[in-house]
Backbone bond lengths (Angstrom), bond angles and torsions (degrees), N, CA, C in turn:
res aa  C-N    CA-C-N  psi(-1)  N-CA   C-N-CA  omega(-1)  CA-C   N-CA-C  phi
1 M - - - 1.500 - - 1.425 112.67 -
2 A 1.338 113.52 137.91 1.581 121.41 179.15 1.524 107.41 -57.59
3 R 1.392 112.66 147.16 1.463 116.83 176.12 1.529 106.43 -76.14
4 E 1.288 118.35 163.86 1.443 125.47 179.49 1.517 112.84 -91.03
5 G 1.322 113.79 135.64 1.466 118.05 -179.64 1.517 111.09 -135.85
6 K 1.303 118.57 -162.59 1.497 122.36 174.50 1.468 113.96 -117.39
7 Y 1.343 118.18 118.91 1.433 124.94 -178.30 1.454 104.65 -80.93
8 I 1.332 121.58 126.33 1.539 123.75 178.22 1.502 108.98 -97.64
9 Y 1.280 120.41 123.57 1.475 125.25 175.74 1.497 109.64 -96.87
10 C 1.290 121.94 -43.92 1.513 121.22 -175.93 1.520 109.75 -167.77
11 I 1.286 111.96 167.16 1.432 121.81 175.46 1.584 108.19 -106.78
12 T 1.345 115.63 136.18 1.446 120.48 176.43 1.424 113.11 -137.37
13 E 1.375 118.45 176.28 1.392 122.23 172.72 1.524 113.87 -85.89
14 G 1.264 121.02 153.46 1.501 121.87 175.04 1.511 108.93 145.88
15 V 1.352 112.29 152.08 1.460 123.25 175.79 1.447 115.32 -119.80
16 E 1.403 114.10 -8.72 1.503 119.61 177.81 1.469 107.01 -105.72
17 E 1.411 113.54 145.94 1.476 118.29 177.03 1.598 106.37 -69.73
18 E 1.343 113.99 141.16 1.480 119.85 -177.69 1.537 107.97 -132.00
19 S 1.379 115.85 162.32 1.386 120.69 174.26 1.530 105.46 -130.86
20 F 1.333 114.19 142.48 1.507 120.84 179.87 1.462 114.61 -118.32
21 G 1.267 119.25 12.88 1.458 120.33 176.24 1.598 112.33 104.18
22 P 1.314 117.77 172.89 1.434 124.49 -176.06 1.580 108.77 -83.56
23 L 1.301 117.52 62.20 1.453 122.59 -176.57 1.475 116.73 -106.64
24 G 1.300 115.32 23.06 1.540 120.39 -171.20 1.528 106.43 -74.42
25 I 1.377 112.79 149.91 1.441 121.44 -176.05 1.592 105.02 -69.88
26 G 1.351 119.34 154.51 1.419 125.61 172.71 1.529 112.67 100.50
27 G 1.355 115.05 -2.25 1.503 115.40 174.18 1.518 118.21 73.88
28 R 1.369 116.49 14.55 1.457 118.67 -179.97 1.507 114.70 -94.37
29 G 1.413 118.25 -6.55 1.352 123.14 -174.95 1.452 117.97 78.30
30 D 1.353 115.10 26.54 1.476 118.01 -175.00 1.580 109.20 -72.61
31 E 1.304 114.53 138.77 1.447 122.36 -177.65 1.566 113.65 -70.38
32 L 1.340 111.15 137.21 1.498 113.73 176.34 1.533 106.61 -88.14
33 T 1.312 119.88 125.03 1.460 124.17 -176.78 1.455 108.64 -138.25
34 T 1.305 116.81 172.33 1.515 122.35 -178.33 1.522 109.50 -112.57
35 I 1.321 110.78 149.96 1.549 121.87 168.60 1.422 102.92 -123.25
36 T 1.302 115.81 122.38 1.433 124.54 -173.50 1.503 116.21 -102.26
37 Y 1.325 114.01 149.95 1.468 120.37 169.16 1.515 109.20 -143.02
38 R 1.305 118.05 113.81 1.491 122.42 -176.25 1.559 107.46 58.76
39 D 1.350 120.25 -114.48 1.443 118.30 -177.18 1.523 111.71 -117.68
40 I 1.401 117.94 24.93 1.461 122.44 166.02 1.420 110.69 -122.85
41 A 1.338 111.64 168.20 1.483 115.63 -178.68 1.586 108.00 -150.66
42 A 1.297 113.29 153.51 1.520 120.32 170.43 1.511 103.71 -104.29
43 V 1.346 112.24 137.49 1.456 121.81 172.32 1.570 110.59 -94.61
44 V 1.343 116.50 119.82 1.459 120.45 -169.72 1.443 110.90 -136.76
45 S 1.349 114.51 168.68 1.538 121.92 167.26 1.484 108.54 -141.85
46 D 1.230 114.15 157.57 1.502 118.97 174.90 1.537 106.98 -63.82
47 S 1.252 117.76 140.99 1.542 122.85 177.53 1.414 110.12 -162.00
48 P 1.337 113.29 148.29 1.557 117.27 172.06 1.584 108.42 -60.80
49 V 1.284 114.22 147.36 1.422 121.58 176.60 1.510 108.91 -82.14
50 K 1.390 118.52 85.76 1.411 121.55 -173.20 1.555 108.40 -151.25
51 R 1.295 117.08 173.81 1.525 124.65 -178.02 1.502 104.77 -92.75
52 Y 1.342 117.21 109.31 1.459 120.36 173.82 1.536 109.16 -77.60
53 P 1.315 117.03 132.22 1.528 119.51 173.94 1.515 111.11 -61.87
54 V 1.349 121.65 144.30 1.414 122.09 177.36 1.505 108.79 -83.22
55 S 1.368 112.42 74.45 1.518 117.27 176.36 1.493 110.36 -97.22
56 R 1.318 118.22 170.09 1.467 121.64 178.89 1.517 108.12 -61.42
57 E 1.258 117.57 -44.08 1.501 125.53 -177.41 1.602 107.98 -55.59
58 N 1.370 117.89 -53.27 1.374 124.45 -171.40 1.626 107.08 -69.74
59 S 1.349 116.16 -46.50 1.422 120.52 -178.68 1.479 110.56 -59.26
60 L 1.387 118.10 -40.72 1.400 121.58 -177.86 1.517 111.73 -69.10
61 A 1.370 118.09 -39.69 1.424 122.54 173.59 1.538 112.76 -56.23
62 H 1.287 115.38 -46.37 1.458 122.52 179.81 1.576 110.41 -61.78
63 E 1.283 115.90 -46.66 1.512 120.72 -178.71 1.527 111.20 -67.66
64 Q 1.401 117.72 -44.51 1.438 118.96 -177.41 1.472 108.27 -68.07
65 A 1.314 126.83 -29.50 1.392 125.18 176.41 1.514 110.73 -64.43
66 I 1.329 118.29 -43.23 1.406 125.54 178.49 1.621 108.49 -64.50
67 E 1.300 116.60 -42.14 1.422 120.10 179.11 1.525 111.32 -61.70
68 A 1.222 115.80 -40.24 1.478 119.97 -179.73 1.567 110.83 -61.99
69 V 1.299 116.45 -40.81 1.433 120.94 175.79 1.548 111.35 -63.89
70 F 1.403 112.47 -41.45 1.428 118.38 -173.79 1.528 113.60 -63.27
71 K 1.410 115.61 -20.42 1.437 117.07 178.41 1.528 111.09 -66.16
72 R 1.325 118.18 -20.33 1.445 120.23 -175.78 1.589 111.42 -113.67
73 H 1.387 115.22 -27.87 1.406 116.25 -168.29 1.550 111.84 -137.20
74 T 1.351 115.70 169.61 1.435 120.19 160.77 1.474 110.45 -72.48
75 V 1.355 120.20 143.82 1.453 122.33 -177.68 1.506 109.58 -132.91
76 L 1.300 113.57 149.01 1.520 123.78 165.79 1.452 106.56 -116.06
77 P 1.387 119.08 103.38 1.479 123.64 -179.75 1.554 107.64 -59.57
78 A 1.336 115.23 141.41 1.450 125.05 173.81 1.510 106.69 -97.42
79 R 1.278 116.22 154.53 1.507 121.77 175.61 1.637 110.26 -62.66
80 F 1.299 112.28 144.16 1.389 118.35 177.71 1.520 117.00 -50.23
81 C 1.227 117.99 132.97 1.472 122.19 173.23 1.572 110.82 72.55
82 T 1.354 114.82 38.49 1.436 118.11 172.66 1.613 111.74 -91.42
83 I 1.349 115.22 107.69 1.445 115.14 -171.71 1.561 108.93 -128.80
84 A 1.442 112.84 123.38 1.391 120.55 -177.51 1.501 109.11 -95.69
85 E 1.332 119.25 161.96 1.439 124.29 -176.32 1.503 114.65 -66.62
86 D 1.282 120.56 -42.37 1.412 121.87 -179.53 1.570 110.63 -163.93
87 E 1.300 115.81 -178.65 1.560 120.89 178.42 1.485 109.74 -53.77
88 A 1.281 116.49 -48.56 1.466 116.70 -174.26 1.553 113.44 -63.68
89 K 1.339 116.13 -34.53 1.421 117.60 174.42 1.527 113.08 -65.60
90 V 1.325 119.03 -40.24 1.408 123.15 177.00 1.590 109.54 -59.69
91 R 1.320 115.67 -46.94 1.427 116.56 -177.43 1.523 110.83 -67.54
92 A 1.319 116.97 -31.06 1.479 117.75 177.65 1.545 109.61 -68.11
93 I 1.321 118.77 -33.60 1.400 125.10 174.94 1.512 111.14 -61.23
94 L 1.281 116.14 -47.35 1.545 122.10 -178.43 1.489 106.07 -65.76
95 E 1.323 121.71 -41.03 1.446 123.35 174.32 1.543 115.78 -58.61
96 R 1.304 111.32 -48.28 1.509 120.62 -178.59 1.519 109.64 -62.44
97 E 1.306 116.79 -42.87 1.514 118.97 -172.75 1.508 115.29 -106.95
98 Y 1.370 112.51 21.35 1.445 118.16 -172.91 1.493 114.17 -54.49
99 D 1.395 118.09 -51.85 1.424 119.72 -170.57 1.505 109.87 -67.18
100 E 1.295 118.77 -36.36 1.539 120.10 179.99 1.508 110.73 -70.01
101 L 1.390 117.51 -42.86 1.367 122.98 -179.48 1.524 114.79 -65.28
102 R 1.427 113.96 -36.94 1.495 120.80 174.40 1.515 112.64 -65.91
103 A 1.237 114.93 -36.91 1.509 119.05 -178.13 1.578 107.00 -73.23
104 L 1.354 120.14 -39.72 1.445 120.41 -178.49 1.537 107.12 -70.41
105 L 1.302 120.58 -37.16 1.461 119.56 177.28 1.524 114.11 -61.31
106 K 1.312 113.51 -39.45 1.449 119.12 175.14 1.517 112.61 -63.03
107 E 1.484 114.85 -36.14 1.428 114.77 -177.99 1.504 109.74 -74.11
108 M 1.313 121.53 -31.79 1.444 124.03 -173.57 1.545 111.13 -91.95
109 R 1.363 118.83 -1.03 1.452 117.73 -179.02 1.474 115.04 -65.55
110 D 1.375 116.05 135.36 1.414 124.27 177.09 1.584 111.61 62.69
111 K 1.376 111.83 35.62 1.493 113.18 177.24 1.586 105.22 -130.80
112 V 1.289 115.31 149.24 1.456 124.27 178.67 1.531 109.11 -126.27
113 E 1.306 113.78 158.22 1.480 121.55 177.99 1.609 107.67 -100.17
114 V 1.285 113.07 131.28 1.477 118.78 176.38 1.565 111.32 -117.56
115 G 1.276 119.27 130.52 1.442 120.74 -179.73 1.534 109.10 -99.95
116 V 1.343 115.26 134.57 1.534 121.52 178.59 1.605 105.81 -127.32
117 K 1.273 113.43 123.37 1.503 118.37 169.24 1.571 105.69 -113.47
118 A 1.312 114.03 142.91 1.529 118.39 178.03 1.556 105.94 -131.17
119 I 1.255 113.81 132.77 1.525 120.88 -173.30 1.537 106.18 -135.79
120 F 1.311 112.67 132.41 1.528 119.60 174.42 1.544 112.76 -68.73
121 H 1.274 119.02 136.70 1.372 121.78 169.13 1.545 110.21 -65.61
122 E 1.350 119.35 131.16 1.451 122.86 -168.47 1.458 114.45 -56.84
123 T 1.310 114.80 -49.71 1.514 119.23 -174.79 1.470 110.68 -75.67
124 L 1.354 117.38 -47.44 1.487 123.73 -175.50 1.503 112.24 -60.66
125 I 1.352 119.65 -42.83 1.455 118.27 -179.00 1.466 114.67 -60.28
126 Y 1.311 115.63 -35.31 1.528 116.12 -177.99 1.416 110.29 -77.39
127 Q 1.378 117.70 -33.28 1.503 118.78 173.10 1.550 108.13 -61.68
128 K 1.358 116.83 -40.42 1.505 116.69 -179.04 1.552 110.02 -66.21
129 I 1.248 120.27 -34.61 1.448 123.59 179.35 1.478 108.15 -64.55
130 L 1.310 119.77 -44.05 1.473 120.35 -179.09 1.564 110.97 -68.38
131 E 1.292 118.26 -35.23 1.461 119.22 171.26 1.507 115.12 -65.08
132 R 1.393 116.26 -43.31 1.478 117.60 -173.91 1.508 112.93 -80.35
133 Y 1.378 117.25 -31.68 1.410 117.88 -171.12 1.549 110.69 -112.64
134 G 1.381 110.39 94.30 1.476 118.95 -170.67 1.534 114.40 -59.58
135 E 1.402 118.13 -37.06 1.357 121.27 178.99 1.508 114.55 -59.56
136 I 1.352 115.24 -42.86 1.454 120.25 178.77 1.618 110.36 -65.25
137 R 1.322 114.16 -39.46 1.442 116.68 176.53 1.558 115.53 -65.39
138 R 1.249 115.33 -39.57 1.459 118.30 -179.68 1.597 108.23 -71.47
139 R 1.342 118.93 -42.05 1.502 119.22 177.54 1.498 107.81 -59.74
140 K 1.298 118.07 -48.50 1.502 121.18 -176.27 1.531 110.80 -57.84
141 E 1.385 117.35 -44.17 1.474 118.99 -179.96 1.553 109.22 -68.55
142 A 1.294 122.86 -33.42 1.411 124.92 174.79 1.460 114.12 -63.47
143 V 1.305 116.64 -44.72 1.449 122.40 -177.52 1.565 112.87 -67.25
144 A 1.394 113.14 -29.64 1.505 116.47 -170.99 1.499 111.22 -58.85
145 S 1.351 120.74 -24.96 1.392 122.91 -177.68 1.506 115.76 -88.61
146 L 1.353 115.46 -9.36 1.472 121.44 -174.62 1.525 109.93 -81.39
147 P 1.337 116.94 149.22 1.442 122.01 167.91 1.581 112.30 -60.65
148 P 1.291 120.89 151.76 1.439 122.80 -178.94 1.483 116.29 -51.93
149 Q 1.383 116.37 -43.85 1.471 119.43 -179.33 1.453 113.55 -63.35
150 K 1.370 121.16 -30.87 1.436 123.34 177.94 1.542 112.02 -85.38
151 A 1.313 117.86 -22.67 1.453 120.80 -171.55 1.553 113.62 -87.50
152 H 1.313 115.94 -14.57 1.481 121.73 -170.43 1.501 111.89 -52.44
153 W 1.363 121.26 -55.62 1.424 124.27 -170.74 1.574 110.07 -72.76
154 Q 1.371 111.73 -32.73 1.449 112.53 178.01 1.579 109.86 -70.21
155 L 1.314 116.08 -35.22 1.475 115.86 175.89 1.553 113.93 -66.38
156 V 1.314 116.25 -32.98 1.405 124.29 172.60 1.568 112.31 -59.60
157 A 1.278 114.10 -46.33 1.488 123.39 178.16 1.553 108.64 -63.76
158 I 1.368 114.71 -48.02 1.527 116.32 178.55 1.510 109.12 -61.41
159 G 1.292 118.66 -42.05 1.497 120.36 178.61 1.476 113.15 -50.46
160 R 1.365 116.74 -46.10 1.462 124.78 -178.15 1.510 108.24 -68.56
161 M 1.293 115.95 -34.80 1.554 118.58 -179.58 1.604 105.10 -69.35
162 V 1.221 117.60 -41.39 1.417 123.78 -179.57 1.592 111.99 -60.68
163 E 1.295 116.61 -46.37 1.421 123.59 177.71 1.547 109.14 -64.42
164 E 1.301 120.82 -43.09 1.422 120.44 173.97 1.495 113.37 -61.52
165 A 1.398 116.89 -41.61 1.463 118.46 177.56 1.468 111.79 -66.97
166 L 1.344 120.94 -32.51 1.454 121.11 -179.65 1.527 106.68 -68.09
167 E 1.355 120.92 -42.38 1.442 120.31 -177.58 1.521 109.98 -65.22
168 A 1.331 117.17 -36.16 1.444 121.54 175.60 1.556 111.65 -62.33
169 E 1.321 117.80 -42.36 1.449 124.60 -177.89 1.599 105.21 -67.13
170 K 1.284 118.04 -43.08 1.456 120.47 179.06 1.547 109.44 -57.31
171 A 1.304 114.37 -49.51 1.474 115.18 178.07 1.417 117.04 -60.46
172 R 1.337 119.16 -41.76 1.536 127.79 179.73 1.484 105.91 -62.11
173 V 1.315 118.65 -53.59 1.485 118.23 -171.67 1.513 112.73 -70.76
174 R 1.335 116.37 -33.28 1.484 127.69 178.99 1.554 105.63 -59.24
175 D 1.382 114.56 -50.18 1.399 119.41 -176.37 1.580 111.01 -65.99
176 E 1.393 116.44 -37.36 1.433 117.23 176.57 1.537 112.41 -65.77
177 I 1.359 116.46 -38.87 1.478 115.64 178.80 1.586 114.52 -70.04
178 V 1.279 114.57 -37.71 1.492 119.08 175.24 1.572 110.47 -60.88
179 E 1.399 115.27 -40.39 1.458 118.56 -172.40 1.533 103.54 -74.13
180 A 1.276 119.05 -32.42 1.524 117.30 178.01 1.491 114.97 -68.59
181 L 1.349 117.62 -30.51 1.448 123.17 -170.69 1.518 108.79 -97.03
182 R 1.356 117.40 -13.03 1.497 120.64 -173.96 1.496 112.25 -58.69
183 G 1.330 118.46 -35.10 1.434 121.35 -170.39 1.678 110.52 -79.53
184 A 1.302 110.82 -14.42 1.417 117.07 -175.66 1.555 114.12 -100.02
185 C 1.379 115.34 0.59 1.506 120.78 -173.31 1.509 105.23 -131.23
186 C 1.401 110.87 167.20 1.454 120.81 173.80 1.488 114.16 -89.72
187 D 1.312 113.01 -33.30 1.459 122.25 -174.12 1.583 110.55 -160.73
188 F 1.267 118.44 167.51 1.435 122.63 177.12 1.515 109.95 -151.13
189 R 1.270 118.32 158.01 1.405 127.24 171.45 1.541 112.40 -134.41
190 L 1.232 119.64 125.07 1.482 123.67 169.52 1.523 112.59 -89.87
191 T 1.280 117.23 119.91 1.483 117.46 -179.49 1.524 109.25 -92.85
192 H 1.316 117.72 163.85 1.478 121.71 173.48 1.458 115.09 -96.25
193 R 1.301 120.52 13.58 1.421 126.45 -179.55 1.594 109.26 -87.60
194 L 1.304 112.37 77.25 1.493 120.52 -179.49 1.501 107.64 -99.45
195 L 1.276 117.53 123.68 1.461 120.82 -178.54 1.637 109.50 -105.92
196 G 1.356 112.24 110.96 1.440 115.89 178.12 1.571 107.45 92.24
197 E 1.329 112.07 157.86 1.512 119.18 -177.51 1.465 113.38 -69.54
198 R 1.408 118.13 -24.43 1.412 119.06 -172.48 1.630 113.91 -90.25
199 M 1.316 117.22 -12.58 1.477 120.29 178.08 1.510 109.92 -74.33
200 M 1.253 112.44 121.85 1.534 116.32 -176.84 1.549 113.66 -106.86
201 M 1.324 116.95 -14.03 1.436 119.67 179.95 1.477 111.32 -152.44
202 N 1.376 116.44 136.89 1.484 126.48 172.27 1.452 104.51 -139.63
203 A 1.365 116.44 99.25 1.434 122.31 -170.77 1.483 114.61 -127.26
204 A 1.348 119.37 156.78 1.421 122.48 165.00 1.545 112.65 -120.02
205 F 1.341 111.33 138.28 1.440 116.17 -179.67 1.460 108.50 -118.67
206 L 1.362 116.53 139.27 1.470 122.41 174.68 1.602 106.49 -95.20
207 V 1.304 113.46 123.38 1.486 118.89 -173.36 1.569 106.84 -133.07
208 E 1.348 108.46 136.40 1.435 120.80 174.27 1.497 108.48 -63.84
209 R 1.313 120.60 138.65 1.542 124.18 -175.67 1.556 105.35 -57.56
210 D 1.326 121.98 -45.30 1.484 120.09 -176.39 1.472 110.18 -80.07
211 R 1.257 123.58 8.29 1.443 126.26 171.03 1.607 113.65 -111.72
212 E 1.263 118.01 4.82 1.475 125.51 -177.59 1.504 107.39 -61.48
213 T 1.265 116.51 -43.14 1.511 120.25 -176.28 1.566 109.84 -62.82
214 A 1.416 111.28 -43.31 1.388 116.75 174.86 1.582 116.97 -58.23
215 F 1.288 110.95 -42.82 1.517 121.86 177.48 1.601 107.90 -61.70
216 D 1.379 114.69 -44.52 1.487 119.59 -179.59 1.570 107.86 -59.40
217 R 1.412 116.52 -40.44 1.500 115.09 -175.41 1.528 108.08 -71.19
218 E 1.300 117.81 -36.13 1.479 115.54 174.93 1.468 115.86 -62.91
219 M 1.341 117.06 -32.43 1.495 120.84 173.79 1.478 110.75 -66.72
220 D 1.357 114.84 -40.11 1.515 118.36 177.79 1.490 110.83 -62.36
221 R 1.342 117.43 -37.06 1.447 121.79 -179.14 1.548 110.83 -68.41
222 L 1.312 115.87 -42.66 1.391 121.53 175.48 1.537 116.88 -61.22
223 A 1.406 111.17 -39.87 1.473 115.87 175.81 1.580 110.48 -64.81
224 E 1.307 114.85 -38.41 1.424 115.87 178.89 1.478 109.55 -71.27
225 R 1.286 120.96 -40.19 1.548 119.98 -177.04 1.482 114.28 -64.51
226 Y 1.380 120.94 -36.08 1.404 122.37 -178.60 1.510 113.65 -97.82
227 G 1.365 116.52 -10.19 1.462 117.78 176.08 1.529 110.79 56.74
228 Q 1.362 113.01 -135.26 1.469 123.96 -176.32 1.563 107.28 -79.44
229 R 1.345 123.44 -10.39 1.413 120.18 -171.88 1.567 108.65 -74.94
230 V 1.319 120.40 -24.88 1.460 118.79 -178.93 1.517 106.01 -132.46
231 I 1.337 115.77 131.03 1.456 127.32 175.96 1.522 107.99 -95.16
232 F 1.280 118.67 121.48 1.437 126.55 179.25 1.485 109.13 -101.39
233 K 1.319 117.41 138.89 1.507 127.18 175.92 1.545 99.65 -122.43
234 Y 1.341 118.72 120.17 1.456 122.15 -168.39 1.527 112.50 -134.62
235 V 1.314 127.58 109.75 1.414 126.72 -177.21 1.520 105.78 -134.10
236 G 1.289 113.52 148.70 1.460 120.90 -174.71 1.519 115.00 -143.88
237 G 1.367 114.84 178.95 1.410 120.48 174.96 1.541 114.46 86.73
238 F 1.361 117.01 23.13 1.487 121.09 -178.85 1.483 110.80 -97.59
239 P 1.442 113.76 156.73 1.422 115.76 166.94 1.560 113.86 -59.56
240 P 1.299 120.40 164.14 1.449 119.85 -177.28 1.533 114.62 -79.69
241 F 1.372 114.71 61.32 1.414 119.99 177.70 1.460 116.11 -56.46
242 N 1.278 121.54 -40.25 1.453 124.08 -177.75 1.521 115.75 -85.74
243 F 1.359 116.49 -0.32 1.371 122.95 -172.90 1.556 112.53 -116.51
244 V 1.343 113.60 -25.20 1.481 117.19 175.38 1.560 105.30 -140.18
245 C 1.315 111.57 133.42 1.463 121.26 170.54 1.528 107.32 -144.38
246 L 1.325 114.49 95.30 1.446 114.11 -174.84 1.487 113.49 -72.79
247 V 1.322 113.49 128.93 1.432 121.17 170.35 1.576 110.83 -97.30
248 I 1.345 115.83 101.99 1.433 118.40 -168.87 1.550 106.71 -104.87
249 N 1.284 112.37 125.22 1.476 117.84 170.35 1.536 113.77 -76.90
250 V 1.312 109.81 112.83 1.449 113.59 -171.48 1.565 110.80 -97.08
251 E 1.367 119.64 6.27 1.406 118.75 -178.16 1.440 109.27 -83.33
């Protein structure tokens, strides 16, 4: 059997020991508690010292534990499957990294992560491409009168031109969206997890809590600006998962 250690979920502020419920990874009902050093703390649970597979169940347990702490405190999320030998080792880590962790906590204080996805409307984006790209439109009109056996390679070429135009439109609109939101956030990250050919943006924005209303207003303006051409999916109030992922040396 694997020996028992301390699974580290995040670092937070605090001098008192706290409990956040039986949310520990692994399905055993291990309690989330804090190990403190001066005015910072590591949120941990008991756990076997082992390599957890990166499954949906385990990833969700890791994130939900951090979200529970985030309801009360500023958090610095730790990398998935960070497990220290024991409580003394965790406290030694806090002591060793104190200055850096304290500075990061100050930087993340009173900030939330907001996720924004932007997706082109399937019909309207291709209509826009035909309006904006005259060469594609002219070629498409010319091919329309040809018999199928003569039109094949022209249609292949037009298809490539449409793909290139779609990528150009994605980049153009993505830049416009980021520029519009830049003034209402502290930082942003564009991820490469784009689902489907019409999604042009999957981004995380770091927003001060007292600027969330301003960010909401900018999102409303963007929705009005693009109308049905762009579908926005907008969720907020998350810990800064995309802005902090502590890689802690537990040796």
